TIVOVEX-365562 format. One line per field, with one value per residue (C-alpha): x, y, z; residue in three letters. Coordinates in nm, 3 decimals, always signed. Example, Ala and Ser with C-alpha at 12.3 -4.5 7.8 and 13.67 -1.06 7.14 Angstrom:
x = [+1.230	+1.367]
y = [-0.450	-0.106]
z = [+0.780	+0.714]
aa = [Ala	Ser]
***
This chain:
x = [+0.000	+0.139	-0.062	-0.094	-0.213	+0.010	-0.118	+0.142	+0.060	+0.193	+0.035	-0.135	-0.295	-0.366	-0.743	-0.746	-0.547	-0.802	-1.087	-0.891	-0.840	-1.213	-1.291	-1.061	-1.231	-1.578	-1.532	-1.372	-1.527	-1.186	-1.090	-0.944	-0.694	-0.493	-0.380	-0.407	-0.131	-0.080	+0.283	+0.325	+0.604	+0.646	+0.759	+1.068	+1.351	+1.553	+1.307	+1.349	+1.728	+1.716	+1.490	+1.601	+1.872	+1.906	+1.829	+1.815	+1.476	+1.423	+1.788	+1.780	+1.843	+1.531	+1.498	+1.347	+1.052	+0.885	+0.584	+0.508	+0.177	+0.354	+0.660	+0.548	+0.616	+0.950	+0.752	+0.614	+0.933	+0.928	+0.665	+0.905	+1.122	+0.820	+0.707	+1.046	+1.087	+0.816	+0.451	+0.241	+0.181	-0.022	+0.094	-0.134	-0.142	-0.370	-0.601	-0.693	-1.035	-1.167	-1.484	-1.379	-1.226	-0.854	-0.798	-0.869	-0.554	-0.350	-0.419	-0.389	-0.136	+0.167	+0.314	+0.657	+0.680	+0.817	+0.600	+0.269	+0.115	-0.101	+0.024	+0.138	-0.139	-0.110	+0.009	+0.211	+0.380	+0.653	+1.017	+1.333	+1.349	+0.991	+0.958	+0.893	+0.822	+0.520	+0.285	+0.377	+0.083	-0.071	+0.160	+0.124	+0.451	+0.603	+0.820	+1.057	+1.166	+1.241	+1.526	+1.716	+1.453	+1.604	+1.397	+1.620	+1.938	+1.774	+1.627	+1.971	+2.112	+1.892	+2.096	+2.426	+2.301	+2.339	+1.966	+1.706	+1.371	+1.173	+1.339	+1.293	+0.924	+0.852	+1.027	+1.290	+1.557	+1.396	+1.466	+1.175	+1.128	+1.042	+0.744	+0.393	+0.081	-0.266	-0.587	-0.615	-0.926	-0.700	-0.562	-0.832	-0.708	-0.995	-1.232	-1.534	-1.725	-1.901	-1.567	-1.355	-1.191	-0.962	-1.047	-0.738	-0.811	-0.468	-0.507	-0.382	-0.552	-0.900	-0.885	-1.246	-1.174	-0.946	-1.165	-1.097	-0.779	-0.442	-0.203	+0.066	+0.256	+0.587	+0.629	+0.953	+1.221	+1.218	+0.841	+0.886	+1.140	+0.909	+0.620	+0.828	+0.980	+1.092	+1.338	+1.165	+1.261	+1.393	+1.064	+0.861	+1.083	+1.035	+0.657	+0.647	+0.857	+0.633	+0.320	+0.465	+0.537	+0.167	+0.024	+0.290	+0.480	+0.572	+0.219	+0.005	-0.365	-0.630	-0.774	-1.061	-1.385	-1.354	-1.500	-1.700	-1.950	-1.992	-1.632	-1.684	-2.001	-1.816	-1.537	-1.772	-2.001	-1.701	-1.605	-1.961	-1.942	-1.608	-1.764	-2.079	-1.868	-1.632	-1.331	-1.290	-1.411	-1.572	-1.300	-1.037	-1.218	-1.231	-0.860	-0.779	-0.991	-0.798	-0.473	-0.605	-0.584	-0.955	-1.194	-1.362	-1.715	-1.663	-1.951	-2.189	-2.087	-2.132	-2.486	-2.571	-2.415	-2.655	-2.552	-2.359	-2.523	-2.428]
y = [+0.000	+0.339	+0.536	+0.478	+0.654	+0.589	+0.637	+0.672	+0.512	+0.363	+0.147	+0.448	+0.567	+0.239	+0.255	+0.605	+0.477	+0.201	+0.452	+0.682	+0.397	+0.328	+0.696	+0.705	+0.406	+0.527	+0.866	+0.749	+0.646	+0.530	+0.262	+0.040	+0.312	+0.331	+0.133	+0.230	+0.116	+0.172	+0.224	+0.086	+0.252	-0.068	-0.275	-0.059	-0.159	+0.158	+0.340	+0.104	+0.122	+0.490	+0.463	+0.703	+0.866	+1.243	+1.397	+1.747	+1.918	+2.290	+2.360	+2.171	+1.813	+1.609	+1.243	+1.003	+0.806	+0.537	+0.545	+0.905	+0.969	+1.095	+0.870	+0.775	+1.116	+1.029	+0.779	+1.077	+1.056	+0.680	+0.646	+0.720	+0.426	+0.198	+0.299	+0.222	+0.592	+0.586	+0.683	+0.907	+0.888	+1.076	+1.044	+1.140	+1.130	+0.873	+1.150	+1.258	+1.153	+1.185	+1.360	+1.389	+1.154	+1.125	+1.026	+1.385	+1.476	+1.177	+1.253	+1.632	+1.825	+1.883	+2.135	+1.975	+1.994	+1.706	+1.777	+1.950	+2.042	+2.313	+2.656	+2.710	+2.829	+3.156	+3.069	+3.217	+2.884	+2.908	+2.865	+2.957	+2.601	+2.603	+2.966	+2.960	+2.587	+2.395	+2.130	+1.775	+1.593	+1.561	+1.557	+1.470	+1.320	+1.261	+0.973	+0.981	+1.330	+1.232	+0.983	+1.174	+1.078	+0.788	+0.759	+0.542	+0.729	+1.067	+0.958	+0.847	+1.188	+1.338	+1.153	+1.253	+1.615	+1.658	+1.711	+1.902	+1.727	+2.053	+2.160	+1.812	+1.796	+2.142	+2.081	+2.346	+2.105	+2.087	+2.325	+2.575	+2.556	+2.184	+2.247	+2.344	+2.426	+2.274	+2.405	+2.416	+2.196	+1.897	+1.930	+2.117	+2.171	+2.097	+2.262	+2.082	+2.275	+2.178	+2.250	+2.023	+1.741	+1.592	+1.666	+1.672	+1.658	+1.804	+1.952	+1.662	+1.760	+1.754	+1.442	+1.322	+0.953	+1.032	+1.262	+1.209	+1.005	+1.119	+1.280	+1.060	+1.302	+1.480	+1.856	+1.955	+2.105	+2.440	+2.465	+2.390	+2.671	+2.911	+2.832	+2.860	+3.209	+3.182	+2.932	+2.647	+2.564	+2.211	+2.130	+2.247	+2.047	+1.737	+1.789	+1.821	+1.507	+1.313	+1.433	+1.325	+0.979	+0.947	+1.105	+0.977	+1.155	+1.519	+1.650	+1.705	+1.667	+1.496	+1.517	+1.761	+1.739	+1.864	+2.213	+2.098	+1.818	+1.753	+1.637	+1.397	+1.264	+1.224	+1.017	+0.793	+0.759	+0.626	+0.396	+0.266	+0.180	+0.005	-0.214	-0.283	-0.379	-0.601	-0.376	-0.318	-0.564	-0.470	-0.675	-0.452	-0.143	-0.292	-0.375	-0.020	+0.113	-0.102	+0.049	+0.406	+0.447	+0.528	+0.692	+0.459	+0.566	+0.480	+0.233	+0.478	+0.745	+0.497	+0.419	+0.790	+0.858	+0.860	+0.688	+0.903	+1.015	+0.807]
z = [+0.000	-0.098	+0.162	+0.536	+0.848	+1.149	+1.505	+1.778	+2.110	+2.431	+2.701	+2.859	+2.535	+2.352	+2.405	+2.259	+1.961	+1.897	+1.908	+1.678	+1.432	+1.429	+1.370	+1.066	+0.906	+1.002	+0.835	+0.509	+0.178	+0.051	+0.301	+0.032	-0.064	+0.260	+0.562	+0.927	+1.164	+1.534	+1.630	+1.983	+2.181	+2.385	+2.084	+2.022	+2.251	+2.203	+2.429	+2.725	+2.692	+2.784	+3.089	+3.361	+3.151	+3.100	+2.763	+2.617	+2.617	+2.579	+2.654	+2.985	+3.093	+3.166	+3.268	+3.014	+3.155	+2.944	+3.176	+3.079	+2.904	+2.591	+2.570	+2.217	+2.062	+1.892	+1.682	+1.489	+1.287	+1.213	+0.932	+0.642	+0.752	+0.788	+0.439	+0.289	+0.214	-0.050	-0.075	+0.148	+0.522	+0.778	+1.138	+1.427	+1.806	+1.975	+2.098	+1.743	+1.608	+1.255	+1.145	+0.779	+0.524	+0.598	+0.236	+0.139	+0.332	+0.216	-0.150	-0.152	-0.358	-0.136	-0.381	-0.359	+0.021	+0.228	+0.534	+0.590	+0.926	+1.076	+1.181	+1.536	+1.769	+1.952	+2.300	+2.580	+2.656	+2.391	+2.489	+2.303	+2.168	+2.032	+1.924	+1.550	+1.558	+1.434	+1.579	+1.472	+1.633	+1.284	+0.982	+0.615	+0.486	+0.143	+0.260	-0.039	+0.066	+0.427	+0.395	+0.665	+0.926	+1.124	+1.436	+1.658	+1.563	+1.613	+1.945	+2.067	+1.977	+2.250	+2.510	+2.353	+2.380	+2.004	+1.948	+2.149	+2.192	+2.177	+1.853	+1.704	+1.792	+1.651	+1.314	+1.386	+1.261	+0.913	+0.625	+0.631	+0.254	+0.281	+0.511	+0.401	+0.598	+0.582	+0.734	+1.114	+1.091	+1.010	+1.363	+1.555	+1.910	+2.150	+1.906	+1.761	+1.495	+1.169	+0.997	+1.217	+1.023	+1.287	+1.649	+1.868	+2.242	+2.301	+2.649	+2.855	+3.180	+3.015	+2.798	+2.825	+2.891	+3.187	+3.400	+3.771	+3.728	+3.869	+3.623	+3.470	+3.251	+3.305	+3.317	+3.135	+3.354	+3.170	+3.224	+3.592	+3.618	+3.435	+3.668	+3.984	+4.001	+4.361	+4.502	+4.683	+5.039	+5.112	+5.287	+4.985	+4.746	+4.963	+4.962	+4.580	+4.535	+4.773	+4.592	+4.256	+4.397	+4.476	+4.159	+3.919	+3.643	+3.684	+3.717	+4.021	+4.078	+3.868	+3.519	+3.489	+3.287	+2.932	+2.890	+2.584	+2.665	+2.292	+2.269	+2.557	+2.391	+2.061	+2.215	+2.412	+2.111	+1.918	+2.204	+2.221	+1.849	+1.905	+2.173	+1.970	+1.666	+1.865	+1.802	+2.176	+2.439	+2.768	+2.938	+2.781	+2.907	+3.258	+3.239	+3.130	+3.416	+3.665	+3.532	+3.559	+3.181	+3.150	+3.395	+3.645	+3.551	+3.183	+3.163	+3.330	+3.078	+2.792	+2.908	+2.905	+2.566	+2.270	+1.944	+1.700	+1.380	+1.079]
aa = [Met	Thr	Ala	Cys	Val	Phe	Ile	Gln	Ala	Asn	His	Arg	Gln	Met	Leu	Gly	Ala	Leu	Val	Ser	Gln	His	Ser	Leu	Arg	Arg	Ala	Ser	Lys	His	Asn	Asp	Ala	Phe	Asp	Val	Arg	Ile	Met	Asp	His	Gly	Thr	His	Gly	Phe	Phe	Ser	Glu	Lys	Glu	Gly	Gln	Pro	Tyr	Leu	Arg	Gly	Gly	Ser	Gln	Thr	Thr	Trp	Arg	Asn	Asp	Asp	Leu	Gln	Ser	Phe	Thr	Pro	Leu	Arg	Phe	Met	Pro	Pro	Glu	Leu	Met	Gly	Tyr	Ser	Gly	Arg	Ala	Val	Val	Ile	Asp	Pro	Asp	Val	Phe	Ala	Leu	Ala	Asp	Ile	Tyr	Asp	Leu	Leu	Ser	Arg	Asp	Met	Glu	Gly	Lys	Ala	Val	Met	Cys	Arg	Arg	Ala	Pro	Glu	Thr	Gly	Asn	Lys	Thr	Lys	Ala	Thr	Glu	Gly	Gly	Leu	Pro	Thr	Ser	Val	Met	Leu	Leu	Asp	Cys	Ala	Lys	Leu	Thr	His	Trp	Arg	Cys	Glu	Asn	Asp	Phe	Asn	Glu	Leu	Phe	Ala	Phe	Lys	Arg	Asp	Tyr	Ala	Glu	Trp	Met	Ser	Leu	Lys	Leu	Glu	Ala	Pro	Glu	Thr	Ile	Gly	Leu	Phe	Glu	Asp	Glu	Trp	Asn	Asp	Phe	Asp	Thr	Leu	Thr	Pro	Asp	Thr	Lys	Leu	Leu	His	Thr	Thr	Lys	Arg	Arg	Thr	Gln	Pro	Trp	Lys	Thr	Gly	Leu	Pro	Phe	Glu	Phe	Thr	Val	Pro	Glu	Asn	Ala	Lys	Lys	Lys	Asn	Asn	Lys	Arg	Glu	Lys	Ser	Pro	Val	Arg	Arg	Trp	Phe	Ile	Gln	Ala	Arg	Arg	Ser	Val	Phe	Gly	Gly	Gly	Gly	Lys	Gly	His	Tyr	Glu	Pro	His	Arg	Asp	Pro	Asn	Gln	Glu	Arg	Phe	Phe	Phe	Gly	Leu	Leu	Arg	Glu	Cys	Ile	Asp	Asn	Gly	Leu	Val	Ser	Glu	Asp	Leu	Val	Arg	Glu	Glu	Met	Ser	Lys	Asn	His	Ile	Arg	His	Asp	Ala	Phe	Glu	Val	Leu	Gln	Gln	Thr	Pro	Pro	Leu	Ala	Ala]
***
């Protein structure tokens, strides 16, 4: 197959990836024209080899944790290899769900560009490493033009401090003339409108299938410094470390309800279809609940969720 959609995932986000895969097939009228593959972080040994080691992120050293919610992100740069550096690929995060035919993106005119993505949103959270960068959570790739993407080698360069994670993830290491932009609706950040084509529930603390669960993602060191303008006392540092040991990752607190109930209903409507169609079993949902990968009231929410329109 000369066209494929790749979904990145790890053990914490595998259920989301399965629902995402269903949404892609559900919304397309060209399912015989492309493949859909889930790239599982856990099947690539080069990640586990770096557990607990320091790497460069935003100009600072941060510890690599495979248990982090987003440990799959380097896989964004693996599809060209998996495609044999030929054909077209779209790569998406596991919290991206289709409302439009992904083949329209796969088959569009790339105007000679190697990569296409959406423009950077206006935000006050930019750092020196990401300023001028672009979101890579949804990318359209001309694989023949990306022979320099070698995921394992590039990942290892993070730990040799030859490559900065933040610059890598925001395409700042690519020649600007090789990058094109597509419409924001192909990576709509927590926005669901009649124009939305790919809904990306990108705000980690409000992902609708995790409401009420403790955080399990890491806050980058540079972000921690930015958010803590005064030096912490030893007692305060001890308290923060103890709290992280309870809540996991680098975050603190619990996931909050999504501000848009329609996005929650959309996700659980998709999950309900997955269960009805045998794509996801109720036992798997229960197992994911026991691991704190999905909210503990998931079945109650499913019962209250009306079927999605065809």
